[in-house]
Structure formats: C-alpha cells, structure tokens
N, C-alpha and C positions, 0 to 999 in steps of 0.2 A: 465130166460134168461135176459141178460142185453141189454137194448136198448141204442144205441148210438144216441143221439139227440143233440139238441142245448145246453143242460146243460153241456155237456162235454166241449164244446167250451168255455162256460162261466167259467168253472172250470179251464181250461188251461189259459185263460186270467187272472183269479183271481190269479192263481199260479204265473204267470209272474209278475203281478203287486205287489204281495206280495214279491217276490224276489227283485224287483226293490226298493221297499220301505225299506225292511230290509237292502239292500245294502246301501241306502242313510242314513238311520237313525242309523244303528247299525254297519255294517261292515266297512264303510269308516272311521268313527271316530276312531274305534279300530285300523284299519290299519294305520291311521294317527298318533295315539298315539304310536303304535309300531315303526313306522318309525322315529318319533322324539326321542324315547327312544334309538333306535339303533344309530342315529346320535349323541346323547348325549354321549352314551357309547364310540363310536368311538372317539369323541372329547376328552373325559376324558382319553382314552388310549393313544392318541397322546400327551396329556398334561403330562401324567405319563412318557411316553418315553422321552419327552423333559426335564422334571425335573430330570429323572434318568441320562440323558446325562449331564445336568448341574451339578448335584451332583458329577458325576464321574470326570468332568473337575475340579471342585472345590477341590475334594479330591486329584487329581493329583497336582494341584497348591499348596495345603496345604503341601503335602508330599515333593514336590520340595522345597518349602519355608523352611520347617523344615530342610531338607538336606542342603540347602544353609546356614541356620543359624548355623547349627552344624559345617559346614566347616569354616565359618567365625569365630565362637567361637574357633575352634581348631587353626586357624591362629593367632588369638589374644592371645591365651594361649601360643603358641610357641613364639610369639613376647615378651610377658611378661617374659617367662622363659629365653629367650635369654638376655633380658635387665637385669634381675636379675643376670644371670651368669656373665655378663660384670661388673655389679656393685660389685658382690662378688670378681671378679678378681681385680678390682680397690681397694677395701677395703683391700684385702689380700696384694696387692702390697704396699699399703701405710703402712700397719702394718709391712711388711718385711723391707721396707725402714727405718721406725722409729726404728725397732729392730737393723738394721745394724748400724744406727747412734749411738744408745745407746751402742751397742757392741764396736764400734770403740772408743767412748768416754771412756768406761770402760777400754779398752786396753791402751788408752793414759794415763789414771790415774794410771793404774798398772805400766806402763813403767816409768812414772814420779816418782811414789813412789819407784820403784825398783832402779832407778838412785839415788834418795835421800839416800836410805838405802846403796847402793853401795858406795856412796861418804862418808857417815858416817862411814861405815865399813873400807874403805880405810884410812880414817883419824885415825882410832883406831887400825890399823894393828900393828903398832909399839908397842902400849900399850899392845895388846893381845900377841904379840910375846914375849915381856919381861915377862909377867905374865906366859906364858907357859914355857919359858926358866927357870924362877925361880923355877917353880914346877918340871921341869924335872931335872935340875942341882942341885937344892936345894940351890942355892946362887943367889945373886943379880948380874945383868949384868951391865957392864960398859957403 
C-alpha cells in the first residue's frame, strides 16, 4: 500500500519548480524564437505584397508607355507619309508644268516650221503648177 506522506508534497513542489525552470529556460526562448519567426514571415509577406503591387504598377506604366509610344510613332509615320505625299504632288506638278512648257515650245516650233514650209510651198506653187501642166499637156505653158 502506498503511504501519502511529506515526500508527495516535495514531489509536487519539485514538479512545479521543474515546470517553472523548463518554462524559463526552454519554452520561453522557443516561443520567443517562434514569435520572431512569425513576425519576420508576416513582414516578408507584406514586403512581397508591396513589391507585387509595385511590379504591377510598373508593368501597367510600362504597358501604357509602350502604347503611347506606338501611338506617337503612328502619328509621326502618318505625318511623314502626308509630307511625302505632298512632296510627291509638288514634284509631279513641277514635272507636268515642265512637260507642258516643253510641249507648248514643241508646238510653237512645229507651227513655225509649218509656216515656213507653207510659205516656201506657196512661193513654189506656180513652178509646180507649170511642171504639172507640162506633164499633163505635154507642152510648155506660156
């Protein structure tokens, strides 16, 4: 049979002291380390969230910048094409004007040469008429 005496009280006190010592020496430092680790993990997660938000904002800014650059590029391209079309019209107009001038000069030369030939032929009409008359009649004309 078990006798409950003063040694049980000493064992209970011993157990309570052991729990208190273990709590001070072992459990508190471990809980402190776990708490610090948890705080560190929470801080890192918040940092990750902030960086992810920043990355998303920068991505959107980059995308909008690219879009704006493309739009600006297209406007500049259209402006250059418009300028080129105007330059082309100007050059074609100049070529047409020069061709018209050359054509009118050629027409004047042809008209001048035709007048010279006409005057020459009018001067020789009597001579040709006599030659034809001689050939047709077979005798000299008076």
